C-alpha positions in Angstrom: 16.5 -29.2 16.7 12.9 -28.7 17.1 11.0 -27.6 14.0 9.1 -24.5 14.0 5.7 -26.4 14.0 6.7 -27.7 17.4 7.9 -24.2 18.7 4.9 -22.5 17.5 2.8 -24.7 19.7 5.3 -25.2 22.7 6.5 -21.6 23.3 4.6 -20.6 26.3 4.4 -18.1 29.1 6.1 -19.7 32.4 3.2 -21.5 34.3 1.4 -19.8 37.4 0.8 -21.5 40.6 -2.3 -23.1 39.0 -0.3 -25.1 36.6 -2.5 -24.2 33.6 -2.1 -26.2 30.4 -3.1 -23.3 28.1 -1.5 -19.7 28.8 -4.1 -17.5 30.5 -5.0 -14.1 29.2 -3.2 -11.4 31.5 -6.0 -8.7 31.3 -4.4 -6.0 33.3 -3.3 -2.6 32.6 -0.6 -2.5 35.2 1.6 -4.6 37.4 2.4 -4.2 41.1 5.7 -3.4 42.7 7.1 -5.0 45.9 8.1 -1.7 47.3 9.3 1.8 46.3 12.8 0.5 45.4 11.4 -2.2 43.2 9.2 0.3 41.2 12.2 2.5 40.7 14.6 -0.2 39.5 11.8 -1.7 37.1 11.4 1.7 35.4 15.3 2.1 35.2 15.3 -1.1 33.7 17.9 -2.6 36.4 15.7 -5.5 37.0 13.4 -7.5 34.8 9.7 -7.4 35.2 6.4 -5.8 33.9 5.1 -2.2 34.8 2.4 -1.5 32.5 0.7 -3.4 29.6 1.3 -0.7 27.0 5.0 -1.4 27.6 5.1 -5.1 28.0 2.5 -8.0 28.9 3.0 -11.8 29.5 0.4 -12.8 26.8 1.8 -10.3 24.3 5.3 -11.5 25.1 4.4 -15.2 24.4 2.8 -14.3 21.0 5.7 -12.0 19.9 8.2 -14.8 20.9 6.6 -17.1 18.6 6.7 -14.7 15.8 10.3 -13.9 16.2 11.0 -17.7 16.3 9.0 -18.2 13.0 10.7 -15.2 11.1 14.1 -16.1 12.4 14.4 -12.5 13.8 16.3 -11.2 16.9 13.5 -9.2 18.4 10.0 -8.1 17.7 7.1 -5.9 18.8 3.3 -6.7 18.5 0.9 -3.8 17.5 -3.0 -3.0 17.5 -3.1 -3.4 13.9 -1.0 -4.3 10.6 -1.0 -0.6 9.5 0.3 0.4 13.0 3.1 -2.0 12.8 4.1 -0.9 9.1 3.9 2.7 10.0 6.2 2.2 13.4 8.6 0.3 11.2 9.1 3.3 9.0 8.6 6.2 11.4 10.7 4.9 14.2 13.7 4.8 11.8 13.5 7.6 9.5 13.7 11.6 10.0 12.9 14.6 7.9 15.0 14.5 4.7 15.1 10.9 4.4 14.2 9.1 1.2 12.5 5.7 0.8 12.4 3.4 -2.2 9.2 1.4 -2.4 7.9 -1.2 -4.8 4.8 0.4 -6.4 2.6 -2.6 -6.0 1.7 -2.4 -2.2 -1.5 -2.3 -0.1 -3.6 1.0 -0.5 -3.0 2.3 3.1 0.7 1.7 2.8 0.7 3.7 -0.3 -1.2 6.4 1.4 1.3 6.4 4.3 4.0 7.2 1.8 2.2 9.7 -0.3 -0.2 11.5 2.0 1.4 11.3 5.4 5.3 10.9 5.5 5.7 14.0 3.2 4.2 16.2 6.1 7.4 15.2 7.9 9.8 15.8 5.0 10.2 12.0 4.1 9.9 11.4 0.4 9.2 8.2 -1.7 10.1 7.0 -5.0 8.1 4.0 -6.3 9.9 1.4 -8.4 8.3 -0.8 -11.0 11.2 -2.7 -12.3 14.3 -4.4 -11.1 16.8 -2.3 -12.9 15.3 0.9 -11.4 16.2 0.3 -7.9 19.8 1.0 -7.8 19.7 3.9 -10.1 17.2 5.7 -8.2 19.3 5.3 -4.8 20.3 9.0 -3.5 22.5 10.1 -0.7 19.4 10.5 1.6 17.9 7.1 0.8 17.7 5.1 3.9 15.1 2.3 3.5 13.9 -0.1 0.8 10.2 -1.2 1.4 8.5 -3.9 -0.4 5.5 -6.1 -0.4 5.8 -9.6 -1.8 3.6 -11.3 -2.8 1.8 -7.7 -3.5 -1.8 -7.0 -2.6 -3.8 -7.6 -4.6 -1.9 -8.3 -7.9 0.4 -10.9 -6.5 3.7 -9.3 -8.1 6.9 -10.8 -6.6 10.0 -9.1 -5.8 13.3 -10.9 -5.8 14.5 -11.0 -2.0 17.9 -12.0 -2.6 18.6 -9.3 -5.1 17.2 -6.5 -2.9 19.1 -8.0 0.0 22.3 -7.7 -1.7 21.4 -4.3 -2.9 20.6 -3.0 0.5 23.7 -4.4 2.1 25.9 -2.7 -0.7 24.4 0.5 -0.2 23.8 0.4 3.5 20.0 0.6 3.5 17.2 -0.9 5.6 15.5 -3.6 3.9 11.7 -3.7 5.2 9.4 -6.3 3.9 5.6 -6.7 4.3 5.2 -10.6 4.6 1.4 -10.6 5.2 0.3 -12.6 2.2 3.0 -15.2 2.5 3.2 -15.8 6.2 6.5 -17.3 7.8 5.1 -20.5 6.9 5.6 -19.8 3.2 8.4 -17.2 3.0 11.2 -16.0 5.6 12.5 -12.7 4.3 15.2 -12.6 7.1 16.6 -15.8 5.7 17.3 -13.8 2.4 18.8 -10.9 4.3 15.7 -8.7 5.1 16.4 -6.5 8.2 12.8 -5.9 9.1 9.6 -8.0 8.6 6.2 -6.8 9.1 2.8 -8.6 9.1 -0.9 -7.7 9.5 -1.9 -10.5 11.7 -5.5 -9.6 11.1 -5.1 -11.9 8.1 -3.7 -15.5 7.8 -2.0 -15.3 11.3 -5.5 -15.0 13.0 -7.1 -16.9 10.3 -10.7 -16.7 11.3 -11.4 -12.9 11.1 -11.7 -12.2 14.6 -8.9 -9.8 15.7 -6.9 -6.6 14.5 -3.2 -7.0 15.1 0.2 -6.4 13.6 3.8 -7.4 14.3 7.4 -6.2 13.3 10.4 -8.7 13.6 13.9 -8.1 12.9 17.5 -6.9 13.8 17.8 -6.1 17.5 19.5 -2.9 16.9 16.5 -1.6 14.7 13.8 -3.2 16.8 15.2 -1.1 19.7 14.3 2.1 17.9 10.9 0.5 16.8 10.2 -0.5 20.4 10.9 3.0 21.8 8.7 4.5 19.3 5.8 2.0 20.1 6.2 2.4 23.9 5.7 6.2 23.7 3.1 6.6 21.0 1.1 3.7 22.3 -0.1 1.5 19.2 0.2 -1.7 21.5 -1.8 -4.6 20.8 -4.5 -5.7 23.4 -3.6 -8.7 25.7 -6.8 -10.4 24.4 -5.9 -10.2 20.8 -2.4 -11.4 21.6 -3.9 -14.6 23.3 -6.2 -15.1 20.2 -3.1 -14.8 17.9 -0.7 -16.9 20.0 -3.4 -19.9 19.8 -4.0 -19.2 16.1 -0.2 -19.8 15.5 -0.6 -23.4 16.8 -2.5 -24.3 13.5 -0.8 -21.8 11.2 1.2 -24.4 9.3 -1.7 -26.8 8.8 -3.9 -23.9 7.7 -1.6 -22.6 5.1 -0.9 -26.0 3.6 -4.8 -26.2 2.9 -5.2 -22.6 1.8 -2.4 -23.2 -0.7 -3.6 -26.5 -2.0 -7.1 -25.1 -2.5 -5.8 -22.0 -4.2 -3.7 -23.8 -6.5 -6.7 -26.0 -7.6 -8.7 -23.1 -8.1 -6.2 -21.2 -10.1 -5.5 -24.3 -12.3 -9.5 -24.7 -12.8 -9.9 -21.1 -13.6 -6.8 -20.8 -15.9 -8.7 -21.6 -19.1 -12.0 -20.0 -18.2 -13.6 -18.2 -21.2 -14.9 -15.5 -18.9 -11.5 -14.4 -17.6 -8.8 -12.1 -19.1 -6.2 -13.6 -16.7 -5.6 -15.6 -13.5 -2.6 -14.7 -11.2 -1.2 -17.1 -8.8 2.5 -17.5 -8.0 2.7 -21.3 -8.2 1.1 -21.6 -11.7 3.5 -22.6 -14.1 2.4 -20.0 -16.6 2.9 -17.2 -14.1 5.6 -14.8 -15.0 7.0 -14.9 -11.5 6.7 -18.9 -11.2 10.6 -19.5 -11.1 11.1 -16.6 -8.5 8.1 -18.0 -6.5 9.6 -21.4 -6.4 13.0 -20.0 -5.2 11.7 -18.1 -2.3 8.4 -19.3 -1.3 7.4 -22.8 0.1 4.0 -22.8 -1.5 2.0 -20.3 -3.6 -0.2 -18.8 -0.9 -4.0 -18.7 -0.3 -4.8 -15.7 -2.6 -5.7 -16.0 -6.2 -6.5 -12.9 -8.4 -8.6 -13.0 -11.5 -9.5 -10.3 -14.1 -13.0 -10.8 -15.5 -14.0 -9.7 -19.1 -16.3 -6.7 -19.3 -14.8 -4.4 -16.7 -16.4 -2.9 -13.9 -20.0 -3.8 -14.9 -19.2 -7.5 -15.3 -17.0 -7.3 -12.2 -20.2 -5.9 -10.2 -22.5 -8.6 -11.6 -19.9 -11.4 -10.7 -19.6 -10.1 -7.1 -23.3 -9.8 -6.9 -23.6 -13.5 -8.2 -21.5 -15.0 -5.4 -23.4 -17.3 -3.1 -20.9 -19.2 -0.9 -18.0 -16.9 -0.4 -18.2 -13.8 1.7 -18.2 -10.1 0.4 -15.8 -8.2 2.6 -12.5 -6.3 2.5 -10.5 -8.7 4.8 -8.6 -11.9 3.8 -6.9 -14.9 5.3 -10.1 -16.2 6.7 -11.2 -19.9 6.9 -14.0 -18.7 4.8 -13.4 -17.8 1.2 -13.6 -14.1 0.6 -14.3 -12.2 -2.7 -13.2 -8.6 -2.9 -13.2 -5.8 -5.6 -10.0 -3.9 -4.9 -10.7 -0.9 -7.2 -13.9 0.0 -5.1 -12.7 -1.2 -1.7 -9.1 -1.7 -0.5 -7.5 0.5 -3.3 -10.3 3.0 -3.8 -8.2 5.9 -2.5 -5.7 5.5 -5.3 -6.4 7.4 -8.5 -7.5 5.3 -11.6 -3.9 6.1 -13.0 -2.3 4.9 -9.9 -4.3 1.7 -10.1 -3.5 1.1 -13.6 0.1 1.5 -12.9 0.0 -1.6 -10.5 -2.4 -3.5 -12.6 -5.5 -2.9 -10.5 -8.2 -2.7 -13.4 -11.8 -2.4 -12.8 -12.4 -6.0 -13.7 -9.7 -7.4 -11.0 -11.1 -9.6 -8.2 -9.1 -10.9 -5.3 -10.2 -14.3 -3.9 -8.9 -15.2 -0.6 -9.4 -18.9 -0.8 -10.7 -20.6 2.4 -10.7 -23.9 3.9 -14.1 -25.1 2.6 -14.2 -28.1 0.2 -12.5 -27.1 -3.0 -15.2 -28.4 -5.0 -17.7 -26.0 -3.4 -15.4 -23.2 -3.9 -14.8 -23.8 -7.6 -18.7 -24.3 -8.1 -19.3 -20.9 -6.4 -16.7 -19.1 -8.5 -17.5 -20.7 -11.8 -21.4 -20.1 -11.3 -20.9 -16.5 -10.4 -18.8 -16.1 -13.9 -21.4 -17.9 -15.8 -24.2 -15.8 -14.4 -22.5 -12.5 -14.7 -22.5 -12.8 -18.6 
């Protein structure tokens, strides 16, 4: 049986008459019919084939097939962005009057979907902070559990096995945002998740070049997601699919280096006198260490730190960075420093940020592939110069 590292390289679209070694980009908006009857049969789904790239494209098919394989899913669909994927995984399956249980510690835009958009269509959400709160908050109209683990940016973990058992017991859809871990480090479907979503803009791409997203999961659920996406049109471009399918060929190697660099940085910073705390799932001192070892292969490429001195000190630290890039993205080959309270989670109120541990002193570090000595030096000098 082939390993996923092999399949992520070897799954390819069927070669054309030119016998290309690397899959070409099918930059076409539509596909021709042999005759009138062929066109009718294609749209009636009586024969296999492509009609329009919003509906299906060979390059996108290759990328999606790899993600389905990596996540152990039955079906999948690729989207123009991670947020398009997350929204579709919810909107395609719920209706007015339905209720969602969500972990409170989620990405800022996901939180906005639950609090600002879904209520317009009569879909409500209850946010959960502790494990013993999940079942007691299930109501007759609860249809979905949505979680992000590890969370952005606080790196909180949620027990996938526990929630899988609960969702099956209460006939709920378990929907997991697996962006931070990638399928290399964590495969929620193996623990019983029904749907898994990714912002492929992050580690899947790995070089900050594209926007993209994907949802993978049970075929019966993906049929609804696919119908929603085909009609509403948040489809990924063939070019971005091509970039991402090539990126998957190196994902395993990249994640190993991201993780080893991140662990080394976290261990180095753990006793730094300028920090209130350091968060990283594979630190033995982390509250979620045992759970991380249970459901993750490695600790991931993100380290969160909280500097002493709040916002003023955080701003000085950010302004003292020399090597790392200051941007809101993550998962890049280059180390990135972000201040979530003023950027990615700025739309949350101060009270909402405090509820998920996003203080004014919190800094998210997406640890890149540079020399770990250079990364450590940059972070340490910025801490020293921000006194």
